[in-house]
N, C-alpha and C positions, 0 to 999 in steps of 0.2 A: 674612490677618491683616497688620496694618500694622507691628507691633512685637512684641518679646519680651514687653512688658508685657501685650499682648492675650492672648498664649498663657498667661501666668501667671494672668490673671483667669479665662480659660476653664477652665484645669486646676483651679483652686481651686473654681470653681462645680461642675464635674463631680464632684470628690471629695466636696464637702459634700452634693451632691444624692444621691449614691450612699449615703453613710453615713446620711443622714436616713431612708432607707427600708430599711435592712438591720439585722438583729439582730446584735449584737456579743456574743461570749462573752468574759468576763473572769474571770480567776482572780487572787485576791489572796493575798499572804502578809503577815502583820501582825506588828508588834512587840507583845509582851505582856510588859512589863517588859524583860527581856533575851532574850526568846524570840520567834523568828519562826516562822510556820507557813505552809506552802504546800500545802494539801490538794488532791487531785484526784478526790475522790469526786463523786457526783451532786449536783446542786443543784436548787432549785425553779426553775420556769420563769416565775414572775411577777415576777422582778426583786428578790425579797426574799432576805435572807441565810438560808441553812439552818444547821442545827446544826454543819455541818462547815466553816462560814465560806467556802464556795464561792459565788460570786455569778454568776448569769446575768442580765444586764440586756438589755432590749430597747432598741434605739436610739431613745430618747425624744427628741423634738424640742424639748421645753420644760423639761427638767431635772426633771420631776416624773413621777408615775405616769400622767399623761394621755398618750394617744397623739396622733399628728399628725392634724389635721383632714383627712379625705379630700376633702371637698367644700369648695371655697373659699367663704367667706361675703363678701357685699358689705360694703365698708368704710363705716362710719358716722362721719362727721367730728365728731360730737358725743360719740362713745364715749370716755370718759376711761380705759378699762382698757388694759393693756399688750397688745402683740401676742402671739398664740399661734402656736405652730409654730416657735419658734426652737430652735437646737441646744442640747442639754445640754452640760455641760462635758466629759463623757467623749467624746461624739461630736466636739466641737470639737478636743480635743487629739489624738484618734485621726486626725482629718482632717489635722492638721498633720503627723503621722507619715507618713501616706500621701503627702502632697504632698512631703515631704522625700525619700521613696523615689524620686520621679521624677527626682531629681538623680543617682541611681546610674548608672554607666556599664556595670554588669554586664548583658550581654545575656540572661542566663539567669534571674536573679532579682533583684528590687529590693526592699530592705527599708528601712524608715524607723523612727526612734525619736524620742521627745520626752520629755525629763526635766522634770518639773513639781513645783514646791514644794507643800506642803500648803495654801498660801494661793492656789494657782491661778496662780502666776507661772512662765512658761517659763524654765527655767535653761539648757537646752541641747538642740540637735537634731542628728541625725546620720543618715547613710545608709551602706550598705556600699560600700566603695571602697578604693583603695590609699592608703598613708600619704601625708601631706602632702609635697609636693615630688617624689613619685615619679610618673613619667610614666604616664598612662593608655594611651599608645600603645606604650610600650617593654616593659611587662610583659604577660604573657598573661592573657586572660579565659576561656580554655577550661576546661572541667570535666574533660577527659580528655586524655592525651597519646598520640599515635600510637605512640611507642616506649616508653611506660610510665614516662617520666621525670616525677616529681611536680613538678620545678622548671619544667616547661612547662605547668603548670596554675595557676589563680588561687589555690589554697588556701594556699600558703606565704606569700602576700603580702597578701591582702585583710584589711582591718579591718572588723569587723561594725558594724552601725548602733548597737547598744546601747553598744558601747565608745566610739564617736565621740560619741554624745550625752553620755555621762558625762564625757569628756575635754574637750568643747567648752563647758564651763560658765563659762569666764572666772574660774576660781578659786573659784566657789561650791561649797559642799559638797553632795554627793549624799546624804549621810546623812539618813535619815528622809523622803526625797522619793519621788515616784511616777514610774514609767517606763512610758510608753505605747509599744508596739512592734507593728508590723504582723504579726510572726511570732513564735512562741514561741522564746525564747532557746535557743541551743545550750549545751552543758556548759561551754565555755570562757567564754562570755559570762556564764553563771550564776555562775561563780567571781568574776568582776569585779563583777557586780551585788551579790553578797553582801559582798565585801570593801569595796566603796565605801559600804555601809550603806544602800542603797536599800531602802525598807520596803514598797513595793507595786509589783507588776508587772501591767499590763493588756495583754493581747495580743489580736489579732484572729483569727488562724488558727494552728492547730497544724501543725507541719511534721514529716512522717515520710515522707521520699522515699527511694527507692532503698535503700541500706544504711545510712541515717543513723539508724535507729530507736534504736540503742544510745546514740548521742550525746544524744538527747532524753530517753530514759529516765534517763540519768545526770543530766541537767539537773534533771529532776523530783525525783530523789532528793536532789540537793544543796540545792535550794530548800526542800524539805520538812524537811531535817535541820538547816538553818542556825540557829545560836543567836546 
């Protein structure tokens, strides 16, 4: 590669290509007057909303119920119709979240988030990392300490992607907006998501690793109970 720009272009193409061919599971919690809901029961598999307001959507490449054309069709220079096979908005914003995650210095896990207005305008992006101005080389990235000292691990210092996306909005309000995140939020992020007024969360994968299940069960409870 000749420049960092080449790497960015290559990374973007790789992310978009992967997302265009992968099913994305999203769960939504909605405002209904003053009430938000974040249910986690089963959903239909055809991308339509079930009675529980849980949505499972396939990574549609054109923003509709049509699936991507598997076999490329020859281009007709006289065809006035628009191109098929472009990304849906959900895939587009999730791809930006994944690309943002590549900025994380965390050697163990990279998470990205993208805050989007109801009109489809990107308000803020973020990834997991240390606070602004805090050296990435002077604070620890380890998950465990050899002598059991929690201050020698990353956990007391790191800011999660969801928090950074909400705080990086340049004073725009997060209330009523959508948050795309590559991993299901933890309970601490869920508190901030709720308090900031975010009305919809779309995540790519659920995290239940090691002994963290309690954290994410608590997050589900918070999001489902939020009013």
